[in-house]
Backbone bond lengths (Angstrom), bond angles and torsions (degrees), N, CA, C in turn:
res aa  C-N    CA-C-N  psi(-1)  N-CA   C-N-CA  omega(-1)  CA-C   N-CA-C  phi
1 X - - - 1.384 - - 1.544 112.72 -
2 X 1.341 119.43 128.80 1.451 119.73 -175.51 1.530 106.79 -78.36
3 X 1.388 113.90 163.76 1.423 123.68 -174.43 1.424 113.95 -56.09
4 X 1.412 116.85 -43.56 1.438 122.23 -178.62 1.579 111.51 -64.06
5 X 1.329 117.23 -44.59 1.390 121.60 178.41 1.488 112.94 -61.61
6 X 1.355 111.52 -42.66 1.499 118.46 -179.43 1.483 108.99 -60.84
7 X 1.278 119.26 -41.77 1.428 120.80 -179.81 1.530 112.41 -68.50
8 X 1.281 116.00 -36.33 1.478 119.81 175.02 1.516 112.66 -62.14
9 X 1.332 119.78 -46.49 1.361 125.14 -178.91 1.577 107.53 -66.05
10 X 1.295 122.32 -37.80 1.418 124.02 178.09 1.533 112.42 -65.10
11 X 1.316 117.67 -34.32 1.444 120.44 -177.11 1.509 108.75 -85.67
12 X 1.366 117.60 -43.89 1.487 119.33 -176.65 1.536 106.83 -119.76
13 X 1.393 120.02 98.67 1.413 121.21 179.43 1.486 113.82 -53.69
14 X 1.351 120.24 139.41 1.404 126.26 -173.75 1.602 108.51 -53.56
15 X 1.293 113.75 -36.97 1.541 118.65 -176.77 1.542 109.72 -61.76
16 X 1.322 114.90 -31.38 1.544 117.21 -177.40 1.445 111.47 -72.19
17 X 1.299 122.40 -13.05 1.482 122.60 -179.48 1.516 113.39 -82.30
18 X 1.334 115.17 -11.51 1.463 117.57 179.27 1.501 110.80 -70.07
19 X 1.370 115.16 144.10 1.526 121.04 170.67 1.487 108.07 -134.80
20 X 1.336 113.22 151.00 1.458 119.75 172.06 1.531 106.40 -73.52
21 X 1.331 114.61 126.99 1.497 121.00 -172.63 1.534 115.45 -106.46
22 X 1.304 114.16 5.48 1.572 117.89 -177.49 1.489 108.99 -88.02
23 X 1.358 111.00 -179.87 1.495 119.23 -177.41 1.556 111.94 -65.39
24 X 1.389 114.78 149.67 1.493 118.94 173.36 1.506 107.82 -114.23
25 X 1.346 112.23 144.44 1.479 120.49 167.48 1.510 108.78 -110.39
26 X 1.328 114.88 110.22 1.487 124.50 179.40 1.519 108.58 -77.53
27 X 1.331 119.23 99.70 1.421 121.74 -175.09 1.523 115.05 -98.19
28 X 1.276 115.32 25.92 1.428 121.01 172.34 1.518 112.55 -160.58
29 X 1.287 116.01 86.50 1.458 119.23 -173.80 1.525 108.56 -131.93
30 X 1.255 117.84 134.78 1.499 126.01 173.83 1.502 111.43 -112.61
31 X 1.309 118.36 138.53 1.453 123.45 172.14 1.559 105.89 -124.65
32 X 1.359 111.37 69.64 1.484 117.77 -169.33 1.540 111.57 -76.95
33 X 1.277 116.09 171.94 1.446 119.85 -174.95 1.504 112.97 -63.26
34 X 1.312 115.36 -34.56 1.497 117.36 177.09 1.512 117.49 -75.34
35 X 1.377 113.70 -5.59 1.453 119.08 174.87 1.606 109.91 -97.05
36 X 1.289 115.23 -29.00 1.458 116.84 -174.23 1.474 113.05 -57.53
37 X 1.275 119.35 -40.50 1.438 123.46 -175.27 1.543 111.02 -71.73
38 X 1.304 118.08 -20.63 1.464 120.16 -178.42 1.543 110.67 -103.42
39 X 1.269 119.68 -25.72 1.496 121.64 -178.89 1.478 105.37 -131.21
40 X 1.356 115.29 118.24 1.456 125.17 179.16 1.550 106.75 -73.72
41 X 1.257 113.65 161.10 1.477 118.47 176.01 1.576 110.53 -58.12
42 X 1.302 112.36 -44.76 1.492 115.53 178.01 1.531 112.01 -62.55
43 X 1.323 119.85 -34.73 1.467 120.91 178.65 1.500 111.79 -67.21
44 X 1.411 115.69 -45.20 1.428 115.29 177.96 1.513 115.78 -68.28
45 X 1.293 116.16 -31.97 1.548 119.64 174.50 1.514 106.26 -63.35
46 X 1.292 121.57 -43.87 1.439 123.97 -179.57 1.611 110.86 -61.56
47 X 1.390 112.47 -38.25 1.463 117.05 -179.54 1.568 109.25 -63.01
48 X 1.341 112.44 -44.78 1.514 116.09 177.58 1.512 112.97 -57.82
49 X 1.391 115.85 -42.92 1.432 121.46 179.10 1.522 112.86 -63.62
50 X 1.328 120.50 -44.55 1.386 123.61 179.33 1.532 115.97 -67.01
51 X 1.368 116.06 -20.50 1.431 120.72 178.32 1.472 116.67 -105.95
52 X 1.318 116.60 10.23 1.454 123.09 173.40 1.566 111.53 69.90
53 X 1.353 113.27 29.67 1.443 118.72 178.14 1.569 105.41 -90.92
54 X 1.351 118.37 120.88 1.372 122.94 -172.41 1.524 113.59 -107.43
55 X 1.360 116.39 -10.03 1.413 124.48 173.77 1.507 113.71 -157.68
56 X 1.299 114.60 149.13 1.524 118.79 -176.79 1.549 103.90 -132.98
57 X 1.360 111.46 148.16 1.493 117.40 159.47 1.592 103.61 -93.22
58 X 1.235 115.20 115.18 1.471 122.34 -176.14 1.503 109.65 -101.50
59 X 1.300 113.88 126.88 1.479 119.81 167.18 1.558 110.45 -148.76
60 X 1.295 116.56 157.96 1.462 119.81 -174.96 1.477 112.79 -155.17
61 X 1.289 113.58 159.31 1.492 125.30 173.17 1.526 111.39 -108.68
62 X 1.406 119.04 105.77 1.463 128.67 -4.70 1.524 107.27 -80.47
63 X 1.305 119.69 -165.43 1.435 121.91 -174.29 1.457 116.92 -76.22
64 X 1.356 117.01 2.47 1.443 123.48 179.26 1.574 112.30 -58.67
65 X 1.277 112.51 -41.01 1.496 117.65 -178.27 1.538 109.95 -60.09
66 X 1.312 113.51 -46.91 1.434 120.03 -176.82 1.487 111.42 -61.49
67 X 1.355 116.16 -43.21 1.492 122.61 178.85 1.519 107.09 -62.68
68 X 1.394 120.99 -38.96 1.423 121.44 -178.69 1.456 110.55 -64.20
69 X 1.372 119.85 -38.91 1.552 120.57 179.54 1.528 109.43 -69.52
70 X 1.358 117.99 -37.15 1.440 119.17 -179.68 1.472 110.48 -65.56
71 X 1.344 118.42 -48.41 1.453 122.85 179.46 1.494 113.45 -58.20
72 X 1.370 113.59 -43.07 1.445 118.96 -175.69 1.506 109.47 -64.91
73 X 1.303 119.67 -38.44 1.446 125.01 -179.15 1.610 109.21 -74.24
74 X 1.281 115.52 -23.45 1.439 116.26 177.38 1.519 108.92 -82.13
75 X 1.260 121.93 -38.17 1.476 121.93 -176.66 1.509 112.62 -76.15
76 X 1.307 115.17 -35.12 1.515 121.35 179.36 1.626 106.99 -134.54
77 X 1.345 113.07 75.41 1.444 119.71 -178.33 1.575 111.42 -57.95
78 X 1.308 114.79 131.56 1.487 119.38 172.39 1.485 107.23 -94.39
79 X 1.328 118.40 121.24 1.444 124.65 -179.55 1.574 110.78 -54.55
80 X 1.417 111.93 124.07 1.472 116.22 -179.80 1.515 117.05 78.82
81 X 1.281 115.82 8.80 1.466 119.80 -179.33 1.499 110.56 -116.06
82 X 1.382 122.06 136.68 1.441 122.92 -178.78 1.557 107.34 -132.97
83 X 1.347 110.56 138.87 1.471 120.54 167.95 1.588 107.76 -99.66
84 X 1.305 115.53 125.01 1.451 121.08 179.94 1.575 104.97 -112.99
85 X 1.366 114.08 97.40 1.498 115.29 -172.72 1.498 113.33 -81.79
86 X 1.328 116.28 143.02 1.425 129.32 175.53 1.524 110.12 -118.44
87 X 1.331 120.08 145.56 1.433 124.64 175.88 1.562 107.49 -87.19
88 X 1.278 113.63 121.40 1.497 118.50 176.91 1.502 109.52 -81.73
89 X 1.323 120.26 145.65 1.484 123.54 179.88 1.477 110.10 -84.37
90 X 1.276 120.89 -7.69 1.497 122.14 -171.97 1.529 109.13 -105.11
91 X 1.330 118.12 119.85 1.463 118.91 169.94 1.531 109.64 -84.53
92 X 1.289 117.91 -27.11 1.542 120.12 177.92 1.562 102.89 -157.68
93 X 1.352 114.64 177.28 1.473 120.18 -176.93 1.511 111.72 -61.02
94 X 1.332 118.19 -27.10 1.476 120.34 -173.35 1.555 108.86 -67.03
95 X 1.377 119.13 -22.95 1.368 120.79 179.48 1.510 117.78 -73.90
96 X 1.325 116.68 -13.47 1.462 120.93 -172.34 1.505 112.88 -57.87
97 X 1.368 118.58 -40.14 1.487 121.41 -173.74 1.481 112.49 -97.16
98 X 1.354 120.03 -1.91 1.418 121.92 -168.85 1.569 114.99 -130.34
99 X 1.318 115.13 -9.94 1.459 121.71 -171.56 1.525 113.21 -56.69
100 X 1.342 115.36 -37.92 1.511 123.24 -173.75 1.504 113.02 -70.97
101 X 1.369 115.80 -12.18 1.475 119.82 173.83 1.522 114.43 -116.39
102 X 1.282 115.91 14.13 1.445 120.44 -172.08 1.499 111.55 -112.61
103 X 1.314 120.46 102.04 1.544 120.23 -179.67 1.534 112.25 -57.79
104 X 1.298 118.50 -26.71 1.507 115.61 177.97 1.521 110.39 -61.44
105 X 1.358 120.60 -28.71 1.457 121.02 179.32 1.543 110.36 -68.41
106 X 1.343 116.66 -41.48 1.454 120.13 178.33 1.519 109.49 -63.15
107 X 1.310 117.33 -42.73 1.420 122.50 178.41 1.569 111.18 -58.84
108 X 1.360 113.46 -53.06 1.429 122.38 175.04 1.567 112.73 -46.15
109 X 1.334 116.20 -47.87 1.414 122.02 179.97 1.574 113.79 -63.20
110 X 1.350 114.57 -40.46 1.435 119.95 179.41 1.521 108.54 -70.66
111 X 1.331 119.68 -37.93 1.473 122.07 178.43 1.515 110.62 -68.68
112 X 1.303 116.74 -43.62 1.507 120.39 179.48 1.513 110.56 -62.98
113 X 1.283 118.08 -36.95 1.521 122.03 178.13 1.468 114.78 -58.83
114 X 1.348 117.42 -25.29 1.475 120.34 178.91 1.516 114.97 -63.46
115 X 1.408 116.00 -13.51 1.460 116.61 173.80 1.539 110.81 -66.30
116 X 1.248 119.91 -17.22 1.386 121.56 167.89 1.541 119.30 90.74
117 X 1.333 115.20 -11.81 1.461 120.20 -174.28 1.527 116.40 -103.62
118 X 1.369 118.49 -8.75 1.441 120.25 -174.19 1.461 113.78 -74.66
119 X 1.281 112.98 147.13 1.537 120.56 -179.05 1.439 114.58 -116.24
120 X 1.341 121.29 -2.37 1.480 122.89 -179.73 1.518 108.70 -172.42
121 X 1.358 109.92 176.51 1.460 121.46 177.87 1.465 108.45 -129.49
122 X 1.363 115.61 132.07 1.519 121.91 179.35 1.531 106.54 126.41
123 X 1.238 114.73 -179.24 1.415 132.18 12.89 1.531 107.09 -77.67
124 X 1.408 114.69 136.62 1.413 118.12 169.96 1.546 111.48 -129.23
125 X 1.353 115.68 155.15 1.425 124.64 -176.29 1.535 107.93 -101.20
126 X 1.310 117.31 128.45 1.444 122.58 -178.25 1.477 112.38 -155.08
127 X 1.350 118.54 132.06 1.465 119.04 -174.91 1.559 108.94 -134.71
128 X 1.270 113.10 143.86 1.495 123.58 174.00 1.465 114.23 49.34
129 X 1.369 116.02 -128.29 1.495 117.88 -174.18 1.550 112.55 -75.59
130 X 1.311 117.96 -7.98 1.512 119.56 171.73 1.533 109.28 -49.07
131 X 1.348 115.18 -38.57 1.479 120.96 -175.57 1.489 114.52 -67.57
132 X 1.378 117.78 -11.51 1.417 122.33 -175.84 1.510 113.98 -84.37
133 X 1.336 115.49 -4.92 1.480 119.75 -172.10 1.465 110.68 -67.05
134 X 1.369 115.53 156.24 1.486 120.89 175.85 1.490 110.61 -62.59
135 X 1.300 116.69 -35.88 1.566 116.47 -177.65 1.527 106.95 -65.02
136 X 1.317 119.91 -47.42 1.439 120.56 179.71 1.514 108.77 -59.12
137 X 1.309 120.42 -43.83 1.505 121.45 -177.28 1.498 106.85 -61.63
138 X 1.341 118.19 -40.90 1.475 121.55 178.55 1.515 112.88 -56.60
139 X 1.378 111.67 -46.60 1.503 119.12 -178.01 1.496 109.59 -65.64
140 X 1.398 118.37 -44.44 1.434 120.46 -177.27 1.515 108.52 -60.33
141 X 1.378 116.63 -48.72 1.481 118.95 -177.90 1.479 113.11 -65.72
142 X 1.277 118.44 -36.38 1.478 120.16 176.83 1.560 109.06 -64.93
143 X 1.272 119.41 -41.97 1.510 124.55 178.68 1.537 107.03 -60.59
144 X 1.320 115.02 -48.73 1.498 117.25 -178.24 1.469 111.96 -62.64
145 X 1.261 117.56 -38.87 1.507 120.75 -176.50 1.521 111.72 -70.38
146 X 1.348 114.72 -23.86 1.447 120.05 -177.21 1.498 111.44 -105.26
147 X 1.337 118.65 7.55 1.477 122.62 -178.22 1.494 111.83 57.34
148 X 1.331 115.51 36.95 1.470 122.62 173.78 1.533 109.86 -94.75
149 X 1.367 113.85 137.00 1.481 120.76 -178.64 1.571 103.38 -83.28
150 X 1.360 113.45 143.52 1.453 119.00 173.10 1.493 109.24 -100.39
151 X 1.256 121.38 141.82 1.489 129.61 -178.65 1.498 106.95 -118.59
152 X 1.321 115.34 99.03 1.485 120.06 -166.13 1.522 111.30 -113.37
153 X 1.317 118.59 121.00 1.434 123.84 166.51 1.496 108.90 -91.84
154 X 1.299 116.08 101.42 1.488 118.21 -166.48 1.495 112.17 -147.20
155 X 1.261 117.50 171.74 1.452 123.84 171.18 1.564 104.78 -96.60
156 X 1.374 116.29 174.83 1.408 120.72 -173.00 1.611 108.85 -68.62
157 X 1.276 119.84 -35.44 1.335 122.71 178.61 1.543 114.37 -58.89
158 X 1.319 114.52 -47.48 1.459 123.46 176.15 1.469 111.30 -64.50
159 X 1.357 117.74 -38.80 1.461 122.96 179.80 1.552 108.70 -59.82
160 X 1.293 116.18 -47.16 1.440 121.21 -179.25 1.480 111.98 -61.85
161 X 1.361 117.19 -41.00 1.435 122.39 177.11 1.530 113.40 -62.02
162 X 1.333 116.72 -39.93 1.473 121.36 178.73 1.548 109.66 -59.08
163 X 1.341 116.37 -47.20 1.434 119.34 178.35 1.527 111.45 -65.61
164 X 1.333 116.80 -37.93 1.484 121.46 178.35 1.475 109.66 -56.51
165 X 1.344 117.43 -40.09 1.485 117.86 179.40 1.531 112.36 -60.81
166 X 1.338 115.02 -38.81 1.449 118.70 -177.05 1.562 109.90 -158.55
167 X 1.342 119.16 100.80 1.433 118.58 -179.86 1.479 117.73 -61.97
168 X 1.422 116.36 -8.87 1.487 120.94 177.06 1.493 111.38 -84.64
169 X 1.334 116.68 -5.91 1.470 116.71 -179.07 1.487 112.21 -65.31
170 X 1.365 113.71 150.62 1.521 118.85 174.65 1.491 103.80 -114.81
171 X 1.301 116.93 131.18 1.415 124.77 -171.44 1.488 112.19 -130.59
172 X 1.368 118.84 122.29 1.444 122.27 163.72 1.551 108.36 -91.88
173 X 1.306 113.43 122.68 1.532 118.92 -172.57 1.573 102.97 -92.42
174 X 1.275 115.11 108.61 1.535 120.00 178.71 1.494 110.56 -59.30
175 X 1.285 118.58 127.07 1.433 127.83 171.47 1.534 111.30 72.45
176 X 1.379 115.21 5.82 1.465 119.87 179.71 1.529 107.61 52.63
177 X 1.260 119.49 43.67 1.503 124.07 177.85 1.528 111.29 72.13
178 X 1.291 121.64 12.34 1.482 123.07 178.06 1.568 111.32 66.38
179 X 1.307 114.79 -65.21 1.523 114.11 -173.24 1.616 106.55 -136.39
180 X 1.225 119.37 26.42 1.427 120.21 178.30 1.537 110.00 -66.15
181 X 1.275 121.84 126.99 1.504 123.69 -177.37 1.474 111.74 -51.54
182 X 1.381 119.48 147.76 1.459 120.26 176.70 1.425 116.29 -58.93
183 X 1.330 117.22 -36.07 1.501 122.50 178.56 1.554 109.01 -60.25
184 X 1.326 115.33 -41.72 1.463 117.85 179.14 1.522 112.82 -70.04
185 X 1.396 116.59 -40.28 1.392 119.21 176.27 1.571 110.93 -58.64
186 X 1.299 117.65 -43.43 1.418 124.09 175.60 1.486 112.57 -55.33
187 X 1.369 117.06 -41.37 1.506 123.95 -178.87 1.572 105.52 -65.10
188 X 1.290 112.97 -48.63 1.551 113.71 -179.01 1.492 115.78 -66.13
189 X 1.339 114.54 -34.15 1.522 118.19 173.59 1.514 109.08 -60.01
190 X 1.338 116.36 -47.44 1.477 119.90 -176.09 1.568 110.86 -66.12
191 X 1.323 114.81 -35.60 1.497 120.20 -178.06 1.470 112.52 -74.83
192 X 1.391 116.93 -36.32 1.394 122.36 -177.55 1.512 114.20 -123.36
193 X 1.303 119.34 87.83 1.456 123.32 -179.47 1.476 115.72 -59.98
194 X 1.313 118.54 -13.86 1.465 124.49 -179.92 1.568 111.53 -100.04
195 X 1.351 113.78 27.35 1.448 118.36 177.94 1.485 111.84 -118.59
196 X 1.360 116.31 139.82 1.388 124.06 177.79 1.560 110.23 -129.14
197 X 1.363 115.66 143.53 1.484 118.53 -179.70 1.486 111.14 -101.97
198 X 1.286 117.39 130.42 1.414 126.86 175.38 1.552 109.84 -99.04
199 X 1.329 119.48 140.94 1.456 119.03 -156.97 1.578 111.65 -111.18
200 X 1.312 121.67 6.10 1.475 118.60 177.89 1.526 108.46 -60.38
201 X 1.363 117.84 144.99 1.454 124.55 178.55 1.487 115.42 60.09
202 X 1.302 116.55 18.74 1.503 122.64 172.96 1.504 107.17 -90.80
203 X 1.321 116.36 67.86 1.452 119.94 -167.91 1.556 112.10 -64.81
204 X 1.318 117.77 -23.01 1.428 119.46 -177.09 1.569 114.57 -74.02
205 X 1.304 113.98 -2.49 1.554 118.50 173.05 1.459 114.50 -55.01
206 X 1.361 112.05 -40.25 1.432 116.16 -174.62 1.558 111.00 -121.36
207 X 1.256 113.56 160.32 1.477 120.31 172.89 1.540 108.04 -143.49
208 X 1.330 116.97 124.07 1.380 120.39 -173.24 1.512 117.12 57.25
209 X 1.374 113.13 33.04 1.501 121.74 174.41 1.539 111.98 84.27
210 X 1.310 115.46 0.50 1.517 117.80 178.09 1.400 112.76 -122.02
211 X 1.322 118.44 153.45 1.417 121.30 177.58 1.500 110.89 -59.66
212 X 1.257 115.83 140.86 1.567 118.09 172.25 1.443 106.76 -71.12
213 X 1.318 119.57 153.09 1.505 125.32 178.39 1.560 107.39 -58.63
214 X 1.323 119.71 -38.59 1.436 120.46 -175.48 1.494 110.24 -67.63
215 X 1.296 118.18 -45.36 1.470 121.73 178.37 1.452 115.22 -67.96
216 X 1.398 114.25 -36.10 1.479 118.01 179.19 1.575 108.43 -62.62
217 X 1.293 114.64 -42.90 1.487 119.76 -179.88 1.581 110.21 -65.17
218 X 1.294 113.59 -42.26 1.529 122.72 -178.07 1.485 109.22 -63.89
219 X 1.346 117.09 -48.96 1.456 121.10 -179.80 1.598 110.35 -61.81
220 X 1.291 114.24 -41.86 1.469 117.41 -178.44 1.555 111.07 -65.45
221 X 1.309 115.96 -34.93 1.429 122.41 -177.33 1.532 108.78 -76.82
222 X 1.301 118.80 -41.04 1.513 124.79 -172.60 1.531 111.76 -118.12
223 X 1.354 116.60 38.15 1.467 122.99 -177.77 1.570 109.92 -56.48
224 X 1.342 119.23 -28.01 1.462 120.07 -171.99 1.546 109.90 -79.17
225 X 1.355 121.48 -2.01 1.415 125.33 -167.85 1.482 115.14 -113.77
226 X 1.314 120.12 3.38 1.399 125.28 -170.63 1.529 111.47 -124.11
227 X 1.450 111.29 149.62 1.445 119.16 176.62 1.560 106.86 -139.71
228 X 1.337 118.86 152.91 1.407 125.04 175.75 1.561 110.80 -97.25
229 X 1.319 118.85 155.42 1.385 124.24 176.83 1.453 117.00 -160.57
230 X 1.294 119.37 155.95 1.494 124.13 -174.79 1.474 114.99 -93.49
231 X 1.316 118.87 -30.48 1.453 126.12 -177.02 1.480 109.11 51.75
232 X 1.306 120.28 71.11 1.472 122.98 -178.59 1.504 108.89 -90.05
233 X 1.313 115.63 60.27 1.479 124.20 -174.21 1.540 110.53 -77.87
234 X 1.345 119.38 -20.48 1.411 123.63 173.59 1.517 108.32 -134.67
235 X 1.274 118.23 163.51 1.477 123.72 -172.36 1.487 112.17 -61.44
236 X 1.383 115.29 -31.95 1.429 120.24 -176.31 1.552 107.08 -64.09
237 X 1.288 119.81 -28.51 1.419 120.07 178.07 1.519 112.30 -73.72
238 X 1.327 117.90 -28.18 1.439 118.39 169.89 1.570 114.15 -69.34
239 X 1.322 114.33 -34.59 1.480 121.31 176.91 1.547 108.26 -62.49
240 X 1.300 116.32 -39.95 1.446 118.33 -172.53 1.608 114.59 -99.44
241 X 1.361 110.37 15.19 1.497 118.17 -176.74 1.560 113.20 -51.24
242 X 1.354 116.54 -50.31 1.459 119.18 178.08 1.548 113.58 -55.49
243 X 1.353 114.14 -41.65 1.472 118.19 178.40 1.510 112.78 -65.73
244 X 1.338 114.74 -41.29 1.480 118.51 177.41 1.514 113.33 -63.31
245 X 1.309 120.32 -43.60 1.444 126.52 175.65 1.573 108.81 -64.55
246 X 1.324 117.92 -43.00 1.358 122.24 -179.82 1.583 114.70 -63.46
247 X 1.365 112.27 -37.27 1.447 114.52 175.20 1.536 112.73 -62.56
248 X 1.377 116.29 -44.00 1.429 116.61 174.10 1.468 114.50 -57.56
249 X 1.326 117.10 -46.64 1.445 121.05 178.35 1.516 114.51 -52.92
250 X 1.333 114.21 -41.01 1.462 118.94 -178.94 1.530 112.83 -64.90
251 X 1.362 116.41 -49.42 1.431 115.82 -177.67 1.490 111.09 -79.54
252 X 1.338 121.22 -25.30 1.514 116.46 171.56 1.443 112.70 -60.41
253 X 1.358 118.92 -33.03 1.487 119.30 -176.34 1.525 109.78 -66.32
254 X 1.326 121.90 -16.53 1.438 124.43 -179.42 1.584 111.26 -81.92
255 X 1.295 117.21 -11.31 1.494 122.49 178.39 1.482 111.87 -87.07
256 X 1.341 120.31 160.09 1.406 122.86 164.30 1.455 113.45 -55.71
257 X 1.364 118.85 137.25 1.537 119.17 -170.86 1.523 114.59 -45.63
258 X 1.323 116.57 -46.28 1.436 121.01 -175.11 1.468 111.84 -63.74
259 X 1.374 119.53 -37.75 1.427 121.49 174.29 1.455 112.19 -68.31
260 X 1.279 118.12 -41.48 1.489 120.21 177.28 1.520 111.75 -59.67
261 X 1.322 116.42 -45.47 1.480 119.09 -179.72 1.473 113.19 -63.65
262 X 1.298 118.38 -37.82 1.444 122.59 175.60 1.484 112.33 -61.14
263 X 1.241 119.02 -50.18 1.474 122.98 -173.32 1.593 107.69 -73.27
264 X 1.283 115.85 -37.75 1.445 119.71 -176.43 1.539 112.95 -70.81
265 X 1.353 114.27 -43.54 1.416 118.31 -170.85 1.586 113.95 -142.13
266 X 1.279 120.15 -47.11 1.441 121.30 -165.45 1.591 111.60 -62.66
267 X 1.298 114.39 -37.92 1.509 117.45 179.76 1.508 111.64 -58.55
268 X 1.296 114.13 -50.54 1.472 116.32 -176.99 1.479 111.69 -69.39
269 X 1.294 117.21 -37.06 1.497 123.16 176.50 1.486 110.71 -60.65
270 X 1.346 119.89 -44.82 1.425 125.78 178.83 1.482 110.88 -64.32
271 X 1.325 115.92 -39.10 1.435 121.70 -173.47 1.542 111.58 -66.29
272 X 1.356 115.68 -33.60 1.447 124.32 -177.64 1.479 115.82 -112.10
273 X 1.367 117.86 9.62 1.419 120.00 176.75 1.528 116.64 68.93
274 X 1.329 114.89 31.90 1.472 114.69 178.03 1.506 111.23 -91.59
275 X 1.272 120.58 152.01 1.491 125.10 -177.90 1.509 110.98 -66.53
């Protein structure tokens, strides 16, 4: 081994070069109004293609962006690519703090669902007793009755209230609670078999660019319960999309192949009946 190669290996261990090369299911994607003017539908579709993203959960503020992605993929289908549309609860930024108590939002969701192609509701933000409202209960029951998946950015108290409204609800937990301890996540997985954890902004998964031993063991044990996502809630997240997907690919490569495939693709595909 020559001196230059020896130095390279010492600085960058060969194992760190591995990446997961299979398809990715982006289970947390926004195409909001402030992104539409900067990133055309064609541009974002090309971004998905370049990063090996074969399916997206699409939602937007307002729902126009989601509809644009659905229609684009209908008019010019990309082989092996799927748009899984969700109904967003926000018509504009003013709805963020009030939606859970506004019957007009529940009615908007029910009306929007008449388009016939939506697969879920969210992402929505809800915390503590906000989730106990009659409006939220109406939305949860409507989603469960239509087999729509909920995408909830919430704390543990709100999560438990959502399931209390209807145990048949299916919920993707955005960010898996951000910093909820692994022991508590495991308790919630056991209590609610219709719960999945989405991993954007779960910074503690890695340390120094590698999976922590605790998360590696947890992902291996609970591979069927996790999804990855980009959370393009601001334009900076669109700019860093390749980096976000690349980070997932690096730590997925550290897992047993079956666990990596489940988290990267199979769980999302199974949840929405994709091949």
